[in-house]
N, C-alpha and C positions, 0 to 999 in steps of 0.2 A: 504494500500500500504506500509506504513512504517513498520507495523508489519510483513508483508510478506517478505519485504526486510531484516529485522533483522533476521527472521527465516532462510532465505536463507544464510545469512552471517554465522550464527551459524552452519547450516547444512554442510557448506563447510568444516568445520574442519574434518568431517568424510571422505571427498574426498581429503584431503590434500595430495599433491604429486601424485594424480591419474588423476583428471580431472580439478579441479579449483585451480589455484595457490593462494598463500596468498594475492597477490596484488589485486586480484579480490574481495576478502573479504573486504579489506580495501577500495576499491572503493565503495562498497555498504555502508560501514559505513560513508565514506565521503559524499555520496549523501544524506544520512539521516541527517547528521549534517548540510549540506548546506541548506536543507529545513528548519531546525530549525532556522538557522541564518537569512534566508530571512523572515521567519515569524516574528522574533523579530524586523527586520528592519521596518516592516509595522506598528509597534505600535508607540505610541506617548509618549513623556514626560518620567517620571520616569520608567514606565513599559518598554519602549524601552531600557533605560540604563541598568536596572537590567537584563533583559533577554539577551541582547547582551553580557554582561559580562559573564553570565553563558554559553551561547552557544559558545562564543569565547574560553572560557576555555576548553569546551568539544572538540572544533575544534583542539585545541593544542594537546589534547590526541590522536585524530585521526591522526594528523600529526606525532606524536611520533610513532604510530603504523606503519605508512608508512615508516618512517625512519628506524625503527627496522627491517622491512621486507627487506628494501633495503640493510642493512648490511648483512642480511642472504643470500640474492641472489647474491650480487655483491662482498662482502668481505669475504663470507664464514663463518661468525660468528660475535659475538658481542664483541666490546671492553669493558673493565671494566667500563668505564664511557663514554657515547656517547651523541651526539646531541639529541637522542631520550629521554634520561633522562632529558635533559634541557626542552624539550617540555612537558613531563609529569609533571615535578615539577612546571613549570610555569603555568600550567592549574589550579592547586589547589588554589592559591591566587586569580585568576580571578573569579573563581566560588564562592569562599568565599566572595569576594567583591560584587558580584551580590546579594548574599543572604543578605548581610548587607544592601544594598540599599532597598531590599524588606522589611527588618525588620524596617529600619528607616522610610520608607514611611507608613508602616502599623501602626506603633506606633509613631506618630509625636512628642510626648512629650519625654518620655524616658521609655522604657519598662525595668526598672531595674530588675524586677523579672525574666523575660525571659533571660535577659543578664547574670545574676548571675547563673541561672540554667544551661545555656549553658556552662559557664565557669567551673562550678563544674563538669559537665559531661565530658568536654574536659580534665580537670585536671586528673580525674579518668582514662580516656582512655589513657592519657599520661603515667600514672603509669603502666598500663597493657602493653602498647606498648613498653615502655622502658625495662621492665623486659623480655618480650618474643621476641621482634623483634630488638630493638635498641641495648641493652646491648650485645647480642651475636655477633653482627657485630663488636663491638669494641674490642673483644678478638681475632678476626681473624687477620691474617698477611696481612693487607690491607693498602693502602696509606691513607693519611688524606682525600683526595678528595673522594676516594671510601667510606670511613666511613661516611663522611658527606652526600654523596648521598644516601647511604643505610638508614641512619637515617632519612632523609628528607621525604621518602615515608610514613612511619607510622605517622609522624608528620603532613603531608598533609591530611592524613585520619582523624586525630584528628581535624584538622581545618574544614573539611567537616562535621564531626559529630557535632561540636559546632554550625556551621551554620544551620544544619538540626534541631538541638534542638531549636535554636532561632526562626526559622519559626514555628516549631510545638507548641512552648509555647506561641507564640504571640497571642493576642486576635483577634477576628474577624471571619468572615465566611470563611470556607474552601471549595472551589469548586473542580471540577474535575482536573483543572490544578494543584492545590496544591498537590493533591494526586498522580498525575502522576510524579510531581517533587520529592515527597518523594520516590516514587518507583525507579526513576532513581538514586537518590543519595544513597538510601539504597542498590540497586543492585551493584553500584560501590564500596561501602564500603565492602560488603560481598565478592565480587570478589577480591578486593585488599588484604583482609585478607587471603583468600584462596591461592592467588598467592604467598604471602610471606611465607605461612606456609606449603603448600603441596609440597612434595618432589618428588612424582611420575612424571615421564616425560610426559606420555600420558595424565594424569589428569591435569597437569599443562598447557598442550596445550589446553585441553578442556576449562579450566578456562580463559585462555588468549583469546580464540576465542569467548567467551561469552559476551565480553564488548559491542558489537553492540546492545545487548538487552537494556543496560542502555542508549545508545544513542537514540534508538527508543523511549523509555519511555520519555526521555527529549523532543524529537521532538513532541510527542503527547501532552505533557504538554504545549508547546508553541503554538500549533495549536488549543487549546481549546478556545471556545468563551469567557470564563471567565479568560483567562490568564492575561489580563490587570488588572483584579480586585485584583490580589494578592498584588498590591501596594496601594490599596485603604485604607485610614485610617479606623481603627476599631472604633466602636462607643464608647467603653470604655475598659479600661484595667481590667483584672480579679481582683476581690477583695479578693478572698480566694484561698487557695492552693488546687488544684485538687488532688484527690488521686493518679492519675497516676504520677503527678509531684512529689508527696511525695515519691512514690515508686522509681522513678529515683534517687532522692537525697539519699534515703536509700542505693540503690545499689552503688552509687558513693562513699558514705562514707565507705562502706564495702570493696571497691577495695583495699585500702591501707593495712588493716590488712590481707586480703586474700593473697596479694602478699607477705607480710611479712611472713606468714605461709609457703607459697611455698618456699621462700628463706631459712627458718629455716629447712624445710625437706631436702633441698639440703646441709645443713650444712654451709650455708653462712648467714651473717648478711645483713640487708637491706642497700643498698648504700645510700650515703648522698643525692643524687638527689631525690630518692624516699621519704626520710624523709622530704626534703624541700617541695616537691609537696604535701605531706600529710598535712603539716602545712598550706599550701595555701588552700587546700580543707577545712580544719577545720575553717579557718578564713571566707571563702566564705559562708559556711553553717551557721555560727553564724550570719553573716551579713544578709543572706537570711531570717532567721527566725526573726531577728530583724525587717526587713522590713514587714514581715507578721503581726507582732504585731502592728507595726506602722500603717499599712494599716487598720487593724481592728479597732484601736482606731480612726483613721481618719473617717472611715465609720460610726462608732457609733456617732462621733461628727456631721457628716453630717446629719445623720438621726435625731438626736436630734434637729439640727438647722431647718431642713425641717418641723419637727413636730410643731415648734413654729413660723415659719416665712412664709410669702408669697413668693412663688418661683419666681414670676415675678418681684416684686419690692424690695424684701428683707426686707419689713416692717414686724412688728409683725402681726400674724394672729388672728382670732377671739378667739380661746381658751386661748392664752396668754393674750389677752386684757381683757377677762372676769376675768381671774385670778388676773390681776393687779387692775381691778375695785373693785373686792371683797376685795382685800387687802386694798385698799384705803378707802373703806367704813367701814372696820372693825376697823380702827383707829378713834374712836369717836372724839377724841380731834382735829383731823385734817379734819373731814368731811366737815366743812364749807369752806375749801379751795379747795374742789374738784369740777371740772366742766367737762362736756363731750360735745364735739363738733362733730356733725354728718355731714359729708360732702358728697354731691352727685354732680357729674358733670352734668351740664346742656347741653342737646342736644348732649350727647356723642354717642348715637346710630347712628345718621347720619354719624358720622366719620367712624365707623365700616362699615356701609352699603356702603358708597361712596368709601372708600379707602382700606378697608380690615382690617382684625384683626391684621396684622403686624403693620400697622400704629396706630391702636387703642392701641396695647400693648406699642408702643413707647410713646404715649400720657400719658398712665397710669404711665409709668416709670418716665417720666418728671414731672408729677404732684407729684409723691411720693417724688422726690428730692426737689421740691419746698416746699412741706409741711414740710420736715425736717428742711429746712432753715428758715421757717416762725415761727416755734414754739420754745419754750425754750429747752435747753439741757435736763432738767429734765422731760419733757413731753414725753408721749408715743403716737406714731402715728401707726395706724394699718390699713390694708386693709381687709375689711370683706365681700366684694362682688365685682361684676364686676367693677363698677365705684364708689363704696362707700368706704369712709375712715372715721376713727374715731380718734379723738385726746383726750387723757385723760390728763387733767391738774391737778396737785396736788400742795398743799402748795401755793395757790393763796392768796396774801395778801389783795387784794382789788377786789370788784366785777367788777370794770372796767378793770381789767387785762385780763379777758377772752374775753371781747369785743374787746380789742386791738389785741389779738391773732386772733380772728375771722376776723377782718378787714385786718390784714396782710395776712391771708390765701386767702381771696377773691381777694385782690389786686395781690397777687403772681400768682394765677391760671389764672386770666383774661389776663395776658400778653401773646402776641403771642409766639408760640413755633415752632421751626423747627424740623420736623420729616420726615424722608425719603425724604429729599430734597423738602419738601412742607411746607408752613406756615399753622399752625393749630391754631385756636382760640376757646377755650372753656371757660366756666365760672363755678362757683360753687355756690350752695345754701347750707347754713350752718345753722344747728339747734343747739341751746345751751340749755343744761339742767343742773340744780343744784340739788343735793340730798336733801331730807327731812329726817325726822326721820325714816320712814319705807321704804326708798328707797332700792331696790336691783339692782344688775347689769343689769338684764333684763329690769326692769321697767325704769331705767335711760336711757338705750338704746332706749326704745320705746318712751320716752318723747323727747329725742333729735331728734329722727326720725320724730316725729310729728311736731316739730318746724321746721325741715328742709323742710317738705312738705308745711308748712305755708309760708316759704320763697319762695318756687317755685310758690305758688299761688299768691303771692304779686309781682311777676315780675322777679324772679330768680336773680342770681348774687348778693346775699345779705345774711345777717344773720338774724335770728329771735330767740328770747329767749322764752323758754317754760314758760307759766304762767297758772293761774287758768282757764282761758277760754279755753286754749288748753287742759288742763287736762280733762275738761268736754267733749270737742270734741273727745279726744282719747277714753274716756269711751263709748260715743255714737257710735263711729266708731267700737270699739271692739264688742259692743252688736250687731250692724248691721251685722258684719262679721259672728258672731256665728249664728244669725238668718238666714242669707242667706245660710249658710251651711246646715241648717235644712230644708230650703224651698224646695229644690229639692226632698228630700225624703218624705217631709211632705205634698205633693200635694198642695203647695201654689202658684206655678207658673202657669200662664195662657198664652195661645197663642190666640191672637185675629187676625182677618183677615180683612184687608182693601181691597176693590175691586179695580181693575184697569179696565177701560172700553175703548173701541175703540172710539176715539173722533167723528168720522163720523157716524158710525152705532149705537153706544151706547151699543153694545154687551159687555158682561163681558168677558174680556180676561183672567183674573186670579185674584189672591189675593196675598197680601204681608203679611207674617206672622210677627206679632209684639208681643214682649214679655211684659208681665205685672207681677207684684208681688203682690199678695193679702196677705199682711202682717198683721197678727192679731194685732188689735189696731191701724193700720195706714191706712187701706183701700187699694184700688187698686193703687199701686205705679207705676209711669211712669218710663221708662227706664233710664232717666237721673238721677234718684234718687238712682239707685243701680248698673247699668251697669259699671260705672267707678270703683266701689269697686270690682265687679266681675272680671274685667280686672286685677286690681292690685293684687288680691289674687290668681288669676289663676282659680277661680271657673267658669270663663266664658267657660273653655274647656268642662267640663261635662254639664254645662247648655246649651251651644251652640249645643252640640251633641243631647241633649234631644229635643231642639226646632226643629232641623233638622228632627229628627225622627218623632215627632208629626206632623209637617207640611206635610211631605211626606205621612204619613198614611192618613191624612185628605184629601189631594189632590186625593189619590187613591180611597177614599170612594166617593168623588164627581164624579170621572170618572165612577165608577160602578153605581152610583145612576142615572146618566144622560147619558146613552149610546148613545142617539140620537143627542147629541150636542157635539161640540168640547170640549175635556177635558180641564178644566181650568188649567192654570199654577199656580205654587206656588213659590213665591220669598222669599228667606231666607237670612237675613243679616249675614255676617261673620265679626268677629272682627279681629283687628290686631294681637291679641294674638293667635287666632285660625290659622291665616295665617302662623304664625311662626312654627306651629306644623308639623313635618314631616309626621305624620299619618293622616293629614286632608283628603287627597284624599281617604284613606281607610275608614274613618268615613263616608264620603259622599256615597261611593260605598255601604257600609253596610246598610245605611239608605234606599237607593234605592232598594236594594235586599230584605230587610225585608218587605217593603211596597208594592213591586211589581209595583211601579210607573215608568213610562217611563222616562228615563233621560232627554228627550227633554222637559218634563213638569216642570223640576226643573230649577229655575233661581237663581244663586248665586250672591248676591249683595256685592260689595266691594266699599268702598269710594275712591274718587279720591286720597286722601292723602296716602292711603295704597299702591296704585300701583306705585307711583313715588318714594318710599323710597329705593327700591333695584331692579333695572331692572331685573337682571339675576334670582334672586330667585323667584320674583313674576311671571315672564314670564314662568318659569318652572312649577310653580303650576297651572297657568291658562291653560297651554297646557295639563296638566294632567286632569283638569276638562273637557276640550274639548274632550279628548280621551274617557272619560266616556260617553260623549253625552250630558252633562248638558250645559245650556246657562249661559252667564256671563253678568252681568249688572254693569255699573259704576255709583255709587250713588253719589248724592250731587255734580254733575259736576258744575264747576265754582268756587268752594270754595277753590281749591288748586292752584297749580302753573303750571299745565300742560296745554297743548293745544291739539287740535285735531290732529295736526301733530305729537305730542309726543305719542298720544294714537294709532296712526296708527300701531305701532308695536305690540300692544296687541290684542289678539283674542277675543275682547268683542263683544256681540251681541246687547246689549241694552245700551242706555245712558240716565240717568235720570237727567233732568235739576233741579238744586237746587231751592227750593221754594222761595228763596230771589229774584230770577230773575222773577219767575212767578208772584210774588206779584206786581211787577211793571207794569203788564199788565192791572191792574184794575185802574179805575179813582181814583185820578186825574192825576196820572203820565201817564198811558196808553203808556208806552215806550216799543215798540216791537223790538227795534234794536238788542239787545243782543240775545233774545230768537229766533228771526227769523234767525239770523246768525248761531246759534247753530243747529237749525233744518235743514237748508240748507246744512251745512257742514257735519252733521251726515248722512243725506240721500246720500250725495255724496260718503260717505264711505260704503254705503249699509247697514247701521245699523238702528235700530228702536229707535225712540225718545219717552221718557216718560216724562211728566210734572207732578211734584208732588206739593202738596200744593195748589190745585185748590179749591178756597173757594167761588167765586162769579161767576154768569153766564157770566159776561163780560170777565173774564179770559178764560173761556171755549170757548166762541165764538171767541176770538182772536186766541186761539190755533188752532181752527178748520180752520180758514182762512189761517193760516201759513202752514197747512198740517201736524201738529203734529200728531203722531200716537195714543198714549195712554195717558190718564189722570188719576190722582189719587188725592184725597183730600176730605175734609169735605163736599164740595158741592155734591159729589157723595154719600159718606157714611163715617161715622166715623168707626173706627175699630170695628168689629162685633165678637160676639161669633161664634163658629162653627155652632151652631143651627141657628142663625140669618142669617149667610152667606148662609146656605143651603136653608133657606126659600126664600132668595133673588133669588137664582138660580131656585127654584121651580116655582116662579111666573114669571120668565123670564122677570123681570121688566127692562124697558129701562130707566136708570136714566137720560140720556141726554134729551130725548123727554118728559119724565115725568116732567122735570124742565121747559119745554117750550122753 
C-alpha cells in the first residue's frame, strides 16, 4: 500500500496541471508519513524516541512541501525565504537527533571509531558542499538571511550523511528496517543534491516530486518487525578496521586536495574555510588511526590475558600454573620451600543441579576471592577444573607454614556465602604435596590430588599431607587404571547373570547382568573393587556400553533358545556417569537394534540417589527410555532421601527394595513393617516390587505372605555364567519349590 501510494505521488508529476493538483500529491505523502508516525508511537522505550524523532523530522519536510505548494497556489510564487524553508531546515536536526539516539543505544559505551569516521566523512562532505553549493551562494546579491538559508541546506545534508555513517559503522546486526532506513536517507541525500545542482525546470520538478519515495522507504523501515531492534545494544564493538571503512576514510582524505585542484584550475586559491576543515580532517584521521593501534594493542593484551587466566574467576589457569611450578622446581636452592595445595569443593555438584550453573558460577567466583585473601601475596592460586583450584606456595620458611595456609583456606571456604539472593554453604578438601629430588610439575600435581582424595575419604572439609603411604597408593591406583584400560580390549571383563524369580510361582522372570573383572594375578574382582575407579576415569562409559550390548545379545539368545516360554528379561545397571551422557539413549537404542531384543525385555536399573539429584534432567532421560519401550527399575530403594510420593512423578516400572530392609525379615528381628509398607504403597502405584538380597527361606516366605512380586538373592542362585544360566533355564528348575 505504501509503495503504491508513493508511486502514485511520483506519477502525479506527469499529470501536473492536467488532472491531479500538487496538493493531492502532498496529501499522499502526508498519509504515508502519518502511518510512519503512528507506527513509531506503538513502540516502547528508546526505539519509540528514536523513530519518533526521525518520523517527526520527515513530517516537517512534508509540511514544508504543503506550505511550498500553498505559496504557489495562493500567492502565485515563492518568497526568497519562507515558512517552508523553516520546516525543511528544522527537519534535519530532528532526524539527526533520532539517528544519534539509535547510535547511543546501539553502542552503550562509546563507539568512538564510528563517531570519528562519521565526523571525517561529514568534514569531507562539508568541503565539497562549501566549494560547489555554499560558496557560490555567497557571491550572489542576496541578503544575509537568504545566504544563511541557502547555506543551511547542504549543511543539513552533511548532518544526515554523518548520521547515516554513524549507523552504518556501528556494530551489531542489520535487519530489514536498517536497510530501509539507509534507503530513505540515501534517497533524500541524492534528491537534495540533484535539486540544488540541476538547472532544468522540468527535471527539477521531477526531482522535487520524487521525495515521496524517500518517505515511503522510511515508513517501510518503521513498519518492519525488527524496527525496534535497531536500538538494541550490539554484542561488541569492531576491533579492526573494515576495508570499506578504510576506503571511506581514503576518499574523505582525498576530498581536500581534489577541491584544491579544482580551485587551482579555476585560477583561485583555496579559501581559509577549506584549509581549516582540511586540518580538522587530518587531525581526525590521525586520531582515528591512533585508536586503531590502541584497539589492536588492547586486543592483543586481552588475548594474552585470556590465554593465561580463567575467564570466570580471573585466576591463573593450568598452563601458567605449570609454568610457575616448573620455574619453582628449577631453583634447586629454593625447592625445599615449595608446596602445592590441591583444593576441591565438597558436594559442589548438588549446587549446580539444584540451583543452576549461574549460581554455581557465583559460588566459584566467591571461592576464588576467598582463596586470594587466604593465601600470601607471593603465592599463586589457579583454577584448573570445574571446582578444582591449586595454590602454589614458594619460599616457605617452615613446614608448618603450608599447614597454616591450608587451615585458612578450609576455614574461609566453609563460611556461608550469599549468591543470587540465597545462602550457599560448601566446604573444601585440601591435599598438600612437597617436592622431592625427582619431582616434576605433573607428579607434584598428582600427589597433591591424591592427598586431596584422602581428605575426602576421611570426612571432607579438611586437609591431608601426601606421604609415603599415599605414594604407594597412587602407584597402585595408576597401575589399576592402566590395567582397567586394557581389560576391555583384553577380554578380561565378564558378565554374570543372577536370576530373578516370581515369588509365588517360582518361575524365572529374568536375570540381572552383573559385571566382574578377571584381572590377571588378582582373580575375579567384585564391582566395588574397580567400578569407582571406572567412574572416576570415565572408563565406565565404554565399559557400560559393552555390558549393555553383551546383556542384550545374551537375552536375545535365551529368547531364541526357548521359544515356548516367556522371554526372560535382562536388567542392566546404569551409573551416574552414564546418566550424564547425552548419547545414552542412542547407546541403548543401538544395543537393542544390534541384538534384535524386544525393548520390553530390557530393564534399566538406576539407584534411588541418581534420580533425586536433578529432577528435570533425569525425568527427560527416563521419558526417552520409555519412548524406546524399555522398562525402568529403581534400585536400592530406601537408601536415599526420596519417598514414594516423590517417585510418583517418575515413569518407573519396577522398585527394588534394598537388601538392608530384606535382611530384617529373617530371625531374630523378623521386622516386616518397612518392607510391607513399601510393597503396599508400590502396588498402589501399579508398579512391580522386587526384593533383593534374599538369603534364607524365612525371608522368602515372609515376602510371599506380603505379596511381593519378584525375589533375587543367594538363596535362589549366586551370579551365574551365561552357560550356567542357560542350563538353569533348560531344566526349568523351580528354585522356590526346590528349596521346600
